[in-house]
All heavy atoms as TSV, in Angstrom:
chain	resi	resn	atom	element	x	y	z
A	1	MET	N	N	28.926	-46.644	-25.081
A	1	MET	CA	C	29.567	-46.024	-23.966
A	1	MET	C	C	28.763	-46.307	-22.667
A	1	MET	O	O	27.601	-46.390	-22.687
A	1	MET	CB	C	29.735	-44.498	-24.105
A	1	MET	CG	C	30.712	-44.110	-25.150
A	1	MET	SD	S	30.884	-42.310	-25.105
A	1	MET	CE	C	31.685	-42.152	-26.679
A	2	SER	N	N	29.432	-46.323	-21.547
A	2	SER	CA	C	28.783	-46.657	-20.324
A	2	SER	C	C	28.457	-45.329	-19.583
A	2	SER	O	O	28.873	-44.304	-19.970
A	2	SER	CB	C	29.626	-47.504	-19.462
A	2	SER	OG	O	30.800	-46.851	-19.020
A	3	ASP	N	N	27.685	-45.435	-18.445
A	3	ASP	CA	C	27.448	-44.332	-17.627
A	3	ASP	C	C	28.645	-43.716	-17.012
A	3	ASP	O	O	28.662	-42.560	-16.487
A	3	ASP	CB	C	26.384	-44.766	-16.517
A	3	ASP	CG	C	25.012	-44.908	-17.086
A	3	ASP	OD1	O	24.765	-44.347	-18.164
A	3	ASP	OD2	O	24.255	-45.613	-16.435
A	4	THR	N	N	29.653	-44.500	-16.902
A	4	THR	CA	C	30.859	-43.997	-16.239
A	4	THR	C	C	32.030	-43.555	-17.290
A	4	THR	O	O	33.208	-43.561	-16.877
A	4	THR	CB	C	31.502	-45.206	-15.393
A	4	THR	OG1	O	31.776	-46.293	-16.216
A	4	THR	CG2	C	30.501	-45.583	-14.300
A	5	HIS	N	N	31.535	-43.136	-18.368
A	5	HIS	CA	C	32.457	-42.710	-19.394
A	5	HIS	C	C	33.349	-41.566	-18.973
A	5	HIS	O	O	34.567	-41.514	-19.167
A	5	HIS	CB	C	31.668	-42.249	-20.644
A	5	HIS	CG	C	32.536	-41.630	-21.698
A	5	HIS	ND1	N	33.412	-42.333	-22.412
A	5	HIS	CD2	C	32.594	-40.311	-22.112
A	5	HIS	CE1	C	34.075	-41.562	-23.305
A	5	HIS	NE2	N	33.616	-40.261	-23.114
A	6	HIS	N	N	32.716	-40.539	-18.193
A	6	HIS	CA	C	33.523	-39.443	-17.775
A	6	HIS	C	C	34.258	-39.663	-16.464
A	6	HIS	O	O	35.110	-38.914	-16.057
A	6	HIS	CB	C	32.657	-38.150	-17.617
A	6	HIS	CG	C	32.013	-37.765	-18.885
A	6	HIS	ND1	N	32.786	-37.123	-19.872
A	6	HIS	CD2	C	30.760	-37.834	-19.429
A	6	HIS	CE1	C	32.016	-36.870	-20.893
A	6	HIS	NE2	N	30.745	-37.233	-20.649
A	7	ASP	N	N	33.881	-40.744	-15.769
A	7	ASP	CA	C	34.497	-41.045	-14.433
A	7	ASP	C	C	35.083	-42.406	-14.547
A	7	ASP	O	O	34.362	-43.426	-14.506
A	7	ASP	CB	C	33.424	-40.857	-13.323
A	7	ASP	CG	C	34.058	-40.991	-11.949
A	7	ASP	OD1	O	35.287	-41.145	-11.898
A	7	ASP	OD2	O	33.308	-40.982	-10.993
A	8	ALA	N	N	36.315	-42.513	-14.615
A	8	ALA	CA	C	37.003	-43.855	-14.910
A	8	ALA	C	C	36.752	-44.803	-13.696
A	8	ALA	O	O	36.780	-46.032	-13.912
A	8	ALA	CB	C	38.492	-43.601	-15.030
A	9	HIS	N	N	36.503	-44.359	-12.562
A	9	HIS	CA	C	36.274	-45.208	-11.424
A	9	HIS	C	C	34.879	-45.459	-11.093
A	9	HIS	O	O	34.497	-46.316	-10.206
A	9	HIS	CB	C	36.980	-44.621	-10.173
A	9	HIS	CG	C	38.437	-44.413	-10.259
A	9	HIS	ND1	N	39.399	-45.443	-10.397
A	9	HIS	CD2	C	39.170	-43.274	-10.424
A	9	HIS	CE1	C	40.480	-44.920	-10.499
A	9	HIS	NE2	N	40.462	-43.630	-10.630
A	10	GLY	N	N	33.922	-44.860	-11.760
A	10	GLY	CA	C	32.568	-45.211	-11.559
A	10	GLY	C	C	31.979	-44.537	-10.330
A	10	GLY	O	O	30.885	-44.964	-9.887
A	11	THR	N	N	32.581	-43.603	-9.769
A	11	THR	CA	C	32.110	-43.014	-8.485
A	11	THR	C	C	31.293	-41.799	-8.729
A	11	THR	O	O	30.645	-41.207	-7.783
A	11	THR	CB	C	33.226	-42.647	-7.513
A	11	THR	OG1	O	34.123	-41.777	-8.204
A	11	THR	CG2	C	34.014	-43.894	-7.163
A	12	GLY	N	N	31.205	-41.208	-9.920
A	12	GLY	CA	C	30.497	-39.995	-10.209
A	12	GLY	C	C	28.999	-40.248	-10.321
A	12	GLY	O	O	28.519	-41.448	-10.532
A	13	PRO	N	N	28.201	-39.209	-10.146
A	13	PRO	CA	C	26.698	-39.428	-10.271
A	13	PRO	C	C	26.320	-39.646	-11.735
A	13	PRO	O	O	27.061	-39.329	-12.717
A	13	PRO	CB	C	26.189	-38.039	-9.864
A	13	PRO	CG	C	27.295	-37.031	-10.090
A	13	PRO	CD	C	28.614	-37.878	-9.922
A	14	ALA	N	N	25.211	-40.350	-11.932
A	14	ALA	CA	C	24.666	-40.618	-13.160
A	14	ALA	C	C	24.280	-39.262	-13.883
A	14	ALA	O	O	23.970	-38.262	-13.217
A	14	ALA	CB	C	23.432	-41.456	-13.143
A	15	HIS	N	N	24.259	-39.207	-15.229
A	15	HIS	CA	C	24.055	-38.001	-15.925
A	15	HIS	C	C	22.662	-37.470	-15.715
A	15	HIS	O	O	22.494	-36.242	-15.764
A	15	HIS	CB	C	24.340	-38.184	-17.472
A	15	HIS	CG	C	25.703	-38.386	-17.772
A	15	HIS	ND1	N	26.522	-37.288	-17.910
A	15	HIS	CD2	C	26.456	-39.441	-18.108
A	15	HIS	CE1	C	27.775	-37.792	-18.223
A	15	HIS	NE2	N	27.719	-39.045	-18.320
A	16	ASP	N	N	21.689	-38.322	-15.492
A	16	ASP	CA	C	20.312	-37.815	-15.449
A	16	ASP	C	C	19.843	-37.591	-13.930
A	16	ASP	O	O	18.692	-37.233	-13.769
A	16	ASP	CB	C	19.422	-38.687	-16.122
A	16	ASP	CG	C	19.398	-40.079	-15.588
A	16	ASP	OD1	O	20.277	-40.419	-14.771
A	16	ASP	OD2	O	18.518	-40.910	-15.920
A	17	THR	N	N	20.716	-37.617	-13.003
A	17	THR	CA	C	20.313	-37.544	-11.661
A	17	THR	C	C	20.020	-36.090	-11.320
A	17	THR	O	O	20.860	-35.223	-11.401
A	17	THR	CB	C	21.351	-37.987	-10.687
A	17	THR	OG1	O	21.677	-39.351	-11.012
A	17	THR	CG2	C	21.030	-37.886	-9.218
A	18	GLY	N	N	18.716	-35.834	-11.006
A	18	GLY	CA	C	18.342	-34.478	-10.639
A	18	GLY	C	C	18.276	-33.472	-11.765
A	18	GLY	O	O	18.169	-32.290	-11.516
A	19	HIS	N	N	18.425	-33.880	-13.039
A	19	HIS	CA	C	18.455	-32.897	-14.166
A	19	HIS	C	C	17.112	-32.195	-14.248
A	19	HIS	O	O	17.090	-30.993	-14.565
A	19	HIS	CB	C	18.793	-33.651	-15.410
A	19	HIS	CG	C	18.693	-32.778	-16.567
A	19	HIS	ND1	N	19.680	-31.871	-16.835
A	19	HIS	CD2	C	17.874	-32.670	-17.605
A	19	HIS	CE1	C	19.379	-31.174	-17.957
A	19	HIS	NE2	N	18.309	-31.732	-18.432
A	20	ASP	N	N	16.032	-32.899	-14.135
A	20	ASP	CA	C	14.735	-32.267	-14.314
A	20	ASP	C	C	14.147	-31.571	-13.082
A	20	ASP	O	O	13.010	-31.090	-13.086
A	20	ASP	CB	C	13.723	-33.291	-14.883
A	20	ASP	CG	C	14.037	-33.666	-16.253
A	20	ASP	OD1	O	14.634	-32.821	-16.961
A	20	ASP	OD2	O	13.693	-34.813	-16.705
A	21	ALA	N	N	14.931	-31.492	-12.014
A	21	ALA	CA	C	14.438	-30.854	-10.869
A	21	ALA	C	C	14.253	-29.343	-11.074
A	21	ALA	O	O	15.147	-28.676	-11.503
A	21	ALA	CB	C	15.402	-31.032	-9.670
A	22	GLY	N	N	13.106	-28.832	-10.854
A	22	GLY	CA	C	12.828	-27.446	-11.086
A	22	GLY	C	C	12.409	-27.119	-12.494
A	22	GLY	O	O	12.226	-25.958	-12.789
A	23	HIS	N	N	12.279	-28.041	-13.387
A	23	HIS	CA	C	11.885	-27.783	-14.764
A	23	HIS	C	C	10.426	-28.014	-14.949
A	23	HIS	O	O	9.931	-27.947	-16.120
A	23	HIS	CB	C	12.732	-28.645	-15.801
A	23	HIS	CG	C	14.157	-28.248	-15.791
A	23	HIS	ND1	N	14.567	-27.076	-16.368
A	23	HIS	CD2	C	15.245	-28.854	-15.351
A	23	HIS	CE1	C	15.811	-26.977	-16.274
A	23	HIS	NE2	N	16.326	-28.043	-15.661
A	24	GLY	N	N	9.648	-28.245	-13.898
A	24	GLY	CA	C	8.247	-28.533	-14.078
A	24	GLY	C	C	7.434	-27.317	-14.426
A	24	GLY	O	O	7.906	-26.188	-14.638
A	25	GLU	N	N	6.136	-27.504	-14.494
A	25	GLU	CA	C	5.207	-26.360	-14.699
A	25	GLU	C	C	5.264	-25.374	-13.542
A	25	GLU	O	O	5.222	-25.821	-12.425
A	25	GLU	CB	C	3.794	-26.924	-14.924
A	25	GLU	CG	C	3.548	-27.690	-16.226
A	25	GLU	CD	C	3.773	-26.815	-17.452
A	25	GLU	OE1	O	3.425	-25.669	-17.448
A	25	GLU	OE2	O	4.410	-27.314	-18.378
A	26	HIS	N	N	5.369	-24.098	-13.850
A	26	HIS	CA	C	5.407	-23.090	-12.828
A	26	HIS	C	C	4.201	-22.280	-12.841
A	26	HIS	O	O	4.112	-21.262	-12.147
A	26	HIS	CB	C	6.581	-22.198	-13.123
A	26	HIS	CG	C	7.965	-22.915	-13.049
A	26	HIS	ND1	N	8.432	-23.332	-11.867
A	26	HIS	CD2	C	8.773	-23.255	-13.976
A	26	HIS	CE1	C	9.667	-23.956	-12.088
A	26	HIS	NE2	N	9.816	-23.830	-13.387
A	27	GLY	N	N	3.111	-22.689	-13.460
A	27	GLY	CA	C	1.824	-22.006	-13.531
A	27	GLY	C	C	1.831	-20.733	-14.391
A	27	GLY	O	O	1.017	-19.848	-14.191
A	28	HIS	N	N	2.821	-20.603	-15.277
A	28	HIS	CA	C	2.810	-19.461	-16.146
A	28	HIS	C	C	1.824	-19.577	-17.309
A	28	HIS	O	O	1.710	-20.650	-17.914
A	28	HIS	CB	C	4.180	-19.235	-16.767
A	28	HIS	CG	C	5.234	-18.943	-15.734
A	28	HIS	ND1	N	5.225	-17.748	-15.009
A	28	HIS	CD2	C	6.388	-19.623	-15.362
A	28	HIS	CE1	C	6.258	-17.777	-14.189
A	28	HIS	NE2	N	6.946	-18.953	-14.379
A	29	ALA	N	N	1.153	-18.497	-17.626
A	29	ALA	CA	C	0.196	-18.517	-18.666
A	29	ALA	C	C	1.002	-18.474	-20.012
A	29	ALA	O	O	2.085	-18.015	-20.038
A	29	ALA	CB	C	-0.772	-17.407	-18.630
A	30	ASP	N	N	0.293	-18.842	-21.109
A	30	ASP	CA	C	0.970	-18.822	-22.351
A	30	ASP	C	C	1.020	-17.382	-22.993
A	30	ASP	O	O	1.852	-17.121	-23.785
A	30	ASP	CB	C	0.229	-19.685	-23.403
A	30	ASP	CG	C	0.373	-21.206	-22.989
A	30	ASP	OD1	O	1.403	-21.484	-22.399
A	30	ASP	OD2	O	-0.508	-21.943	-23.473
A	31	THR	N	N	0.213	-16.495	-22.500
A	31	THR	CA	C	0.203	-15.076	-22.927
A	31	THR	C	C	0.715	-14.149	-21.956
A	31	THR	O	O	0.641	-14.462	-20.738
A	31	THR	CB	C	-1.239	-14.712	-23.426
A	31	THR	OG1	O	-2.008	-14.760	-22.198
A	31	THR	CG2	C	-1.848	-15.586	-24.492
A	32	LEU	N	N	1.209	-13.063	-22.411
A	32	LEU	CA	C	1.739	-12.017	-21.511
A	32	LEU	C	C	0.700	-11.027	-20.977
A	32	LEU	O	O	0.888	-10.323	-20.115
A	32	LEU	CB	C	2.874	-11.294	-22.216
A	32	LEU	CG	C	4.116	-12.116	-22.502
A	32	LEU	CD1	C	5.114	-11.290	-23.242
A	32	LEU	CD2	C	4.788	-12.630	-21.197
A	33	GLY	N	N	-0.464	-11.046	-21.670
A	33	GLY	CA	C	-1.502	-10.046	-21.310
A	33	GLY	C	C	-1.486	-8.847	-22.233
A	33	GLY	O	O	-0.690	-8.722	-23.149
A	34	GLU	N	N	-2.350	-7.940	-21.876
A	34	GLU	CA	C	-2.425	-6.724	-22.684
A	34	GLU	C	C	-1.436	-5.742	-22.281
A	34	GLU	O	O	-0.944	-5.675	-21.155
A	34	GLU	CB	C	-3.773	-6.091	-22.480
A	34	GLU	CG	C	-4.961	-6.959	-23.019
A	34	GLU	CD	C	-6.319	-6.321	-22.793
A	34	GLU	OE1	O	-6.375	-5.091	-22.699
A	34	GLU	OE2	O	-7.242	-7.035	-22.826
A	35	VAL	N	N	-0.926	-4.856	-23.327
A	35	VAL	CA	C	-0.068	-3.877	-22.987
A	35	VAL	C	C	-0.923	-2.628	-22.574
A	35	VAL	O	O	-1.710	-2.116	-23.303
A	35	VAL	CB	C	0.793	-3.531	-24.235
A	35	VAL	CG1	C	1.728	-2.316	-23.945
A	35	VAL	CG2	C	1.669	-4.719	-24.610
A	36	ASP	N	N	-0.728	-2.088	-21.325
A	36	ASP	CA	C	-1.549	-1.040	-20.860
A	36	ASP	C	C	-0.832	0.310	-21.052
A	36	ASP	O	O	0.286	0.449	-21.587
A	36	ASP	CB	C	-1.832	-1.227	-19.407
A	36	ASP	CG	C	-0.657	-1.362	-18.473
A	36	ASP	OD1	O	0.558	-1.367	-19.003
A	36	ASP	OD2	O	-0.777	-1.543	-17.317
A	37	TRP	N	N	-1.513	1.375	-20.603
A	37	TRP	CA	C	-1.040	2.767	-20.797
A	37	TRP	C	C	0.268	3.083	-20.093
A	37	TRP	O	O	1.109	3.795	-20.528
A	37	TRP	CB	C	-2.081	3.747	-20.453
A	37	TRP	CG	C	-3.237	3.749	-21.399
A	37	TRP	CD1	C	-4.516	3.255	-21.251
A	37	TRP	CD2	C	-3.123	4.246	-22.821
A	37	TRP	NE1	N	-5.202	3.424	-22.379
A	37	TRP	CE2	C	-4.410	4.008	-23.394
A	37	TRP	CE3	C	-2.148	4.989	-23.496
A	37	TRP	CZ2	C	-4.680	4.470	-24.689
A	37	TRP	CZ3	C	-2.500	5.306	-24.805
A	37	TRP	CH2	C	-3.718	5.069	-25.362
A	38	ILE	N	N	0.431	2.452	-18.929
A	38	ILE	CA	C	1.718	2.569	-18.173
A	38	ILE	C	C	2.846	2.071	-19.009
A	38	ILE	O	O	3.947	2.719	-19.109
A	38	ILE	CB	C	1.632	1.973	-16.787
A	38	ILE	CG1	C	0.572	2.635	-15.944
A	38	ILE	CG2	C	2.990	1.948	-16.026
A	38	ILE	CD1	C	0.241	1.944	-14.637
A	39	MET	N	N	2.759	0.928	-19.607
A	39	MET	CA	C	3.905	0.414	-20.403
A	39	MET	C	C	4.151	1.266	-21.629
A	39	MET	O	O	5.246	1.434	-21.983
A	39	MET	CB	C	3.526	-1.098	-20.845
A	39	MET	CG	C	3.456	-2.036	-19.739
A	39	MET	SD	S	2.945	-3.659	-20.322
A	39	MET	CE	C	4.387	-4.580	-19.774
A	40	TRP	N	N	3.097	1.712	-22.250
A	40	TRP	CA	C	3.305	2.688	-23.383
A	40	TRP	C	C	4.043	3.923	-22.943
A	40	TRP	O	O	4.925	4.448	-23.558
A	40	TRP	CB	C	1.951	3.035	-24.008
A	40	TRP	CG	C	1.448	2.060	-24.993
A	40	TRP	CD1	C	0.449	1.124	-24.687
A	40	TRP	CD2	C	1.934	1.732	-26.274
A	40	TRP	NE1	N	0.214	0.318	-25.858
A	40	TRP	CE2	C	1.218	0.702	-26.785
A	40	TRP	CE3	C	2.934	2.323	-27.022
A	40	TRP	CZ2	C	1.377	0.157	-27.976
A	40	TRP	CZ3	C	3.115	1.752	-28.337
A	40	TRP	CH2	C	2.329	0.691	-28.805
A	41	GLY	N	N	3.611	4.460	-21.706
A	41	GLY	CA	C	4.286	5.684	-21.192
A	41	GLY	C	C	5.713	5.430	-20.905
A	41	GLY	O	O	6.660	6.311	-21.200
A	42	VAL	N	N	6.050	4.302	-20.277
A	42	VAL	CA	C	7.446	3.944	-19.948
A	42	VAL	C	C	8.340	3.766	-21.264
A	42	VAL	O	O	9.411	4.285	-21.296
A	42	VAL	CB	C	7.500	2.706	-19.024
A	42	VAL	CG1	C	8.890	2.193	-18.919
A	42	VAL	CG2	C	6.943	2.985	-17.740
A	43	GLY	N	N	7.732	3.166	-22.229
A	43	GLY	CA	C	8.413	3.074	-23.499
A	43	GLY	C	C	8.647	4.380	-24.211
A	43	GLY	O	O	9.753	4.591	-24.667
A	44	ALA	N	N	7.647	5.216	-24.199
A	44	ALA	CA	C	7.802	6.618	-24.746
A	44	ALA	C	C	8.904	7.363	-23.970
A	44	ALA	O	O	9.712	8.078	-24.488
A	44	ALA	CB	C	6.428	7.334	-24.762
A	45	LEU	N	N	8.886	7.274	-22.631
A	45	LEU	CA	C	9.831	7.963	-21.835
A	45	LEU	C	C	11.263	7.416	-22.094
A	45	LEU	O	O	12.230	8.246	-22.233
A	45	LEU	CB	C	9.577	7.698	-20.327
A	45	LEU	CG	C	10.453	8.397	-19.360
A	45	LEU	CD1	C	10.439	9.901	-19.495
A	45	LEU	CD2	C	10.165	7.922	-17.973
A	46	GLY	N	N	11.388	6.133	-22.387
A	46	GLY	CA	C	12.681	5.545	-22.787
A	46	GLY	C	C	13.121	6.094	-24.062
A	46	GLY	O	O	14.345	6.456	-24.227
A	47	VAL	N	N	12.241	6.282	-25.034
A	47	VAL	CA	C	12.652	6.876	-26.353
A	47	VAL	C	C	13.061	8.321	-26.201
A	47	VAL	O	O	14.112	8.718	-26.774
A	47	VAL	CB	C	11.550	6.697	-27.297
A	47	VAL	CG1	C	11.751	7.460	-28.651
A	47	VAL	CG2	C	11.246	5.251	-27.694
A	48	ILE	N	N	12.395	9.086	-25.375
A	48	ILE	CA	C	12.657	10.540	-25.194
A	48	ILE	C	C	14.001	10.599	-24.436
A	48	ILE	O	O	14.849	11.418	-24.892
A	48	ILE	CB	C	11.543	11.175	-24.353
A	48	ILE	CG1	C	10.262	11.295	-25.185
A	48	ILE	CG2	C	11.951	12.542	-23.896
A	48	ILE	CD1	C	8.997	11.665	-24.435
A	49	LEU	N	N	14.219	9.825	-23.460
A	49	LEU	CA	C	15.555	9.855	-22.776
A	49	LEU	C	C	16.708	9.471	-23.654
A	49	LEU	O	O	17.813	10.115	-23.642
A	49	LEU	CB	C	15.510	8.991	-21.534
A	49	LEU	CG	C	14.616	9.486	-20.406
A	49	LEU	CD1	C	14.564	8.493	-19.259
A	49	LEU	CD2	C	15.065	10.915	-19.914
A	50	ALA	N	N	16.467	8.509	-24.585
A	50	ALA	CA	C	17.519	8.094	-25.547
A	50	ALA	C	C	17.813	9.263	-26.485
A	50	ALA	O	O	18.981	9.530	-26.784
A	50	ALA	CB	C	17.042	6.918	-26.311
A	51	LEU	N	N	16.801	9.988	-26.902
A	51	LEU	CA	C	17.016	11.132	-27.815
A	51	LEU	C	C	17.765	12.231	-27.072
A	51	LEU	O	O	18.546	12.940	-27.650
A	51	LEU	CB	C	15.734	11.662	-28.339
A	51	LEU	CG	C	14.922	10.645	-29.330
A	51	LEU	CD1	C	13.595	11.256	-29.733
A	51	LEU	CD2	C	15.837	10.499	-30.549
A	52	VAL	N	N	17.554	12.425	-25.767
A	52	VAL	CA	C	18.193	13.472	-24.960
A	52	VAL	C	C	19.695	13.145	-24.890
A	52	VAL	O	O	20.562	13.915	-25.004
A	52	VAL	CB	C	17.585	13.622	-23.575
A	52	VAL	CG1	C	18.430	14.376	-22.653
A	52	VAL	CG2	C	16.190	14.201	-23.712
A	53	VAL	N	N	19.951	11.744	-24.643
A	53	VAL	CA	C	21.342	11.391	-24.580
A	53	VAL	C	C	22.053	11.535	-25.882
A	53	VAL	O	O	23.188	12.050	-25.943
A	53	VAL	CB	C	21.379	9.857	-24.129
A	53	VAL	CG1	C	22.849	9.227	-24.288
A	53	VAL	CG2	C	20.956	9.757	-22.680
A	54	VAL	N	N	21.388	11.221	-27.045
A	54	VAL	CA	C	21.968	11.389	-28.332
A	54	VAL	C	C	22.203	12.861	-28.611
A	54	VAL	O	O	23.317	13.307	-29.110
A	54	VAL	CB	C	21.148	10.715	-29.443
A	54	VAL	CG1	C	21.552	11.081	-30.849
A	54	VAL	CG2	C	21.191	9.210	-29.260
A	55	ALA	N	N	21.281	13.726	-28.281
A	55	ALA	CA	C	21.464	15.148	-28.472
A	55	ALA	C	C	22.597	15.653	-27.665
A	55	ALA	O	O	23.372	16.507	-28.125
A	55	ALA	CB	C	20.098	15.842	-28.146
A	56	GLY	N	N	22.722	15.211	-26.412
A	56	GLY	CA	C	23.857	15.633	-25.574
A	56	GLY	C	C	25.221	15.275	-26.180
A	56	GLY	O	O	26.212	15.933	-26.177
A	57	LEU	N	N	25.191	13.990	-26.744
A	57	LEU	CA	C	26.418	13.555	-27.335
A	57	LEU	C	C	26.783	14.357	-28.595
A	57	LEU	O	O	27.948	14.759	-28.785
A	57	LEU	CB	C	26.289	12.043	-27.765
A	57	LEU	CG	C	27.450	11.424	-28.395
A	57	LEU	CD1	C	28.601	11.335	-27.420
A	57	LEU	CD2	C	27.122	10.009	-28.930
A	58	VAL	N	N	25.810	14.732	-29.423
A	58	VAL	CA	C	25.989	15.518	-30.617
A	58	VAL	C	C	26.522	16.891	-30.145
A	58	VAL	O	O	27.498	17.413	-30.690
A	58	VAL	CB	C	24.808	15.648	-31.438
A	58	VAL	CG1	C	24.883	16.630	-32.492
A	58	VAL	CG2	C	24.457	14.267	-32.060
A	59	MET	N	N	25.945	17.526	-29.134
A	59	MET	CA	C	26.397	18.812	-28.715
A	59	MET	C	C	27.750	18.823	-28.102
A	59	MET	O	O	28.486	19.745	-28.255
A	59	MET	CB	C	25.361	19.393	-27.700
A	59	MET	CG	C	23.988	19.777	-28.361
A	59	MET	SD	S	22.817	20.643	-27.305
A	59	MET	CE	C	23.117	20.192	-25.639
A	60	ALA	N	N	28.059	17.800	-27.342
A	60	ALA	CA	C	29.316	17.685	-26.689
A	60	ALA	C	C	30.472	17.437	-27.721
A	60	ALA	O	O	31.614	17.970	-27.501
A	60	ALA	CB	C	29.372	16.577	-25.665
A	61	THR	N	N	30.272	16.778	-28.793
A	61	THR	CA	C	31.248	16.494	-29.771
A	61	THR	C	C	31.129	17.423	-30.977
A	61	THR	O	O	31.940	17.277	-31.913
A	61	THR	CB	C	31.163	15.019	-30.214
A	61	THR	OG1	O	29.863	14.804	-30.806
A	61	THR	CG2	C	31.363	14.098	-29.046
A	62	GLN	N	N	30.155	18.287	-31.007
A	62	GLN	CA	C	29.934	19.196	-32.076
A	62	GLN	C	C	29.757	18.424	-33.431
A	62	GLN	O	O	30.056	18.886	-34.516
A	62	GLN	CB	C	30.934	20.305	-32.167
A	62	GLN	CG	C	30.968	21.124	-31.036
A	62	GLN	CD	C	32.166	22.135	-31.070
A	62	GLN	OE1	O	32.962	22.129	-32.014
A	62	GLN	NE2	N	32.191	23.017	-30.096
A	63	GLY	N	N	29.206	17.221	-33.305
A	63	GLY	CA	C	28.919	16.431	-34.516
A	63	GLY	C	C	30.166	15.769	-35.122
A	63	GLY	O	O	30.022	15.072	-36.172
A	64	ASN	N	N	31.262	15.760	-34.477
A	64	ASN	CA	C	32.516	15.186	-34.984
A	64	ASN	C	C	32.709	13.778	-34.245
A	64	ASN	O	O	33.255	13.760	-33.116
A	64	ASN	CB	C	33.776	16.007	-34.724
A	64	ASN	CG	C	33.742	17.264	-35.587
A	64	ASN	OD1	O	33.208	17.246	-36.651
A	64	ASN	ND2	N	34.277	18.396	-35.034
A	65	PHE	N	N	32.237	12.799	-34.851
A	65	PHE	CA	C	32.246	11.411	-34.200
A	65	PHE	C	C	33.498	10.661	-34.678
A	65	PHE	O	O	33.637	9.541	-34.203
A	65	PHE	CB	C	30.983	10.654	-34.522
A	65	PHE	CG	C	29.743	11.271	-33.875
A	65	PHE	CD1	C	28.844	11.846	-34.676
A	65	PHE	CD2	C	29.557	11.224	-32.590
A	65	PHE	CE1	C	27.744	12.382	-34.176
A	65	PHE	CE2	C	28.404	11.768	-31.973
A	65	PHE	CZ	C	27.543	12.446	-32.799
A	66	ALA	N	N	34.360	11.190	-35.448
A	66	ALA	CA	C	35.517	10.513	-36.045
A	66	ALA	C	C	36.607	10.487	-35.107
A	66	ALA	O	O	36.933	10.721	-34.117
A	66	ALA	CB	C	35.903	11.047	-37.348
């Protein structure tokens, strides 16, 4: 197949034109770092809030989820 397979007149851009733009190294480290106490606190708060939502749902429906 030729480069103009999708464009019968050959006026379309080549498939690889600009494809790798922006895919270079961005300076990110391979590791995410340590999990600190703030992250643990936010995670625990999320679990507590989820339990509050579930408890509210159970109370509002009186346990009848059917």
